[in-house]
N, C-alpha and C positions, 0 to 999 in steps of 0.2 A: 509119279517119285517116289518108290519103295523106302521101307521103314529103315533097311541098311543105311540106304546114302542119306537118309535126314540124319541119322546118327552120327554116321560121318563128316556130315557138315554144322553140326551140334558143334562137335569136338573141336572141329578145326576153329571152329569160333572162340568158343572156350578156351583154347590154346593159344590161339593168340591174344586175348583179352589177360590170360595166365600171364604170358610172359611180358605186355605190358606192364602190369601192376609191378613185375618184379622188377625189370628196370628202371621204371618209377622211385621204385624204394632204395633200389642200389643208389642211384644220383644224388640222392635225398641223404643217402647216409654218407654218402665219400663226402657232399659237404661238411656234415658235420665235423669230419674226422678234419679235414680243413682250417674250420675254424679252429679247431681244439689245437691244433699245433701250434696255433699264431704263438710266438710269443709275445708276453706281456713286460714293459718296463715297469722296471717298481720304481720308486722316483725317492731316494733316501732322504728319511723322517728324523727332524730335530727338534727340540725342546726348547722354549722357550726360558732364559734364565732367570725373569720375570715372573710373569704368568702359568706358566708350564704345559703352551697352549703347544702343541704339535704341529709343525708345518714341514713343506717340502724344503729341504737345503737350499734348494734354486732361488726357494721366494726371501732365506732369512737373512738378516743383517748381522754379520760377520764384526764384534769388538773384543779384542783383546784376547782371541781364541774363546770367545763365546758367544753362542747363538740366539740371536732376538727374533720376535716376531713382527717387531715394529719398528723402525726410525725413533721415536716414542720410545720405548722401552730402552733401545740401545743409551739414548739419551739421559733417560732417569739413573742409569746407575752413578754419574758422576757424582 
Protein backbone atom coordinates (compact mmCIF):
# COMPACT_ATOMS: atom_id res chain seq x y z
CA UNK A 1 0.00 0.00 0.00
CA UNK A 2 1.52 3.29 -1.06
CA UNK A 3 1.61 6.47 0.95
CA UNK A 4 -0.97 8.06 -1.39
CA UNK A 5 -3.50 5.30 -0.78
CA UNK A 6 -2.88 5.53 2.97
CA UNK A 7 -3.52 9.29 2.93
CA UNK A 8 -6.74 8.82 0.95
CA UNK A 9 -7.89 6.15 3.41
CA UNK A 10 -7.11 8.38 6.42
CA UNK A 11 -8.90 11.30 4.74
CA UNK A 12 -12.03 9.21 4.13
CA UNK A 13 -12.08 8.03 7.75
CA UNK A 14 -11.67 11.64 8.97
CA UNK A 15 -14.44 12.83 6.62
CA UNK A 16 -16.88 10.18 7.90
CA UNK A 17 -16.03 11.08 11.52
CA UNK A 18 -16.43 14.82 10.80
CA UNK A 19 -19.81 14.38 9.09
CA UNK A 20 -21.06 12.13 11.89
CA UNK A 21 -20.16 14.73 14.52
CA UNK A 22 -21.82 17.51 12.51
CA UNK A 23 -25.01 15.47 12.19
CA UNK A 24 -25.00 14.73 15.92
CA UNK A 25 -24.54 18.44 16.75
CA UNK A 26 -27.36 19.40 14.36
CA UNK A 27 -29.76 16.93 15.97
CA UNK A 28 -29.00 18.15 19.49
CA UNK A 29 -29.38 21.81 18.51
CA UNK A 30 -32.72 21.12 16.83
CA UNK A 31 -33.94 19.41 20.01
CA UNK A 32 -32.93 22.49 22.02
CA UNK A 33 -34.93 24.70 19.65
CA UNK A 34 -37.97 22.43 20.04
CA UNK A 35 -37.75 22.77 23.83
CA UNK A 36 -37.44 26.55 23.62
CA UNK A 37 -40.45 26.81 21.30
CA UNK A 38 -42.80 25.11 23.74
CA UNK A 39 -45.23 27.61 25.19
CA UNK A 40 -45.48 27.75 28.93
CA UNK A 41 -48.84 28.53 30.45
CA UNK A 42 -48.60 31.06 33.21
CA UNK A 43 -51.23 30.99 35.94
CA UNK A 44 -52.84 34.19 37.08
CA UNK A 45 -51.65 34.92 40.59
CA UNK A 46 -53.77 36.68 43.20
CA UNK A 47 -52.86 38.10 46.58
CA UNK A 48 -54.66 37.04 49.74
CA UNK A 49 -56.61 39.95 51.24
CA UNK A 50 -55.58 38.90 54.78
CA UNK A 51 -51.97 37.70 54.73
CA UNK A 52 -50.79 38.98 51.32
CA UNK A 53 -49.58 35.54 50.19
CA UNK A 54 -49.61 35.11 46.42
CA UNK A 55 -51.50 32.06 45.17
CA UNK A 56 -52.74 30.84 41.78
CA UNK A 57 -56.20 32.15 40.96
CA UNK A 58 -57.42 28.59 40.43
CA UNK A 59 -56.62 27.74 44.08
CA UNK A 60 -57.90 30.98 45.63
CA UNK A 61 -61.10 31.27 47.64
CA UNK A 62 -63.20 34.15 46.33
CA UNK A 63 -65.57 35.93 48.67
CA UNK A 64 -67.27 39.26 47.95
CA UNK A 65 -64.84 39.96 45.09
CA UNK A 66 -61.72 39.46 47.22
CA UNK A 67 -59.24 36.60 46.99
CA UNK A 68 -58.12 34.52 49.97
CA UNK A 69 -55.49 31.80 50.31
CA UNK A 70 -57.75 29.57 52.41
CA UNK A 71 -61.31 29.18 53.59
CA UNK A 72 -60.15 30.11 57.11
CA UNK A 73 -58.97 33.53 55.93
CA UNK A 74 -62.18 34.04 53.97
CA UNK A 75 -64.21 33.27 57.12
CA UNK A 76 -62.06 35.51 59.39
CA UNK A 77 -63.18 38.65 57.57
CA UNK A 78 -66.76 38.32 58.82
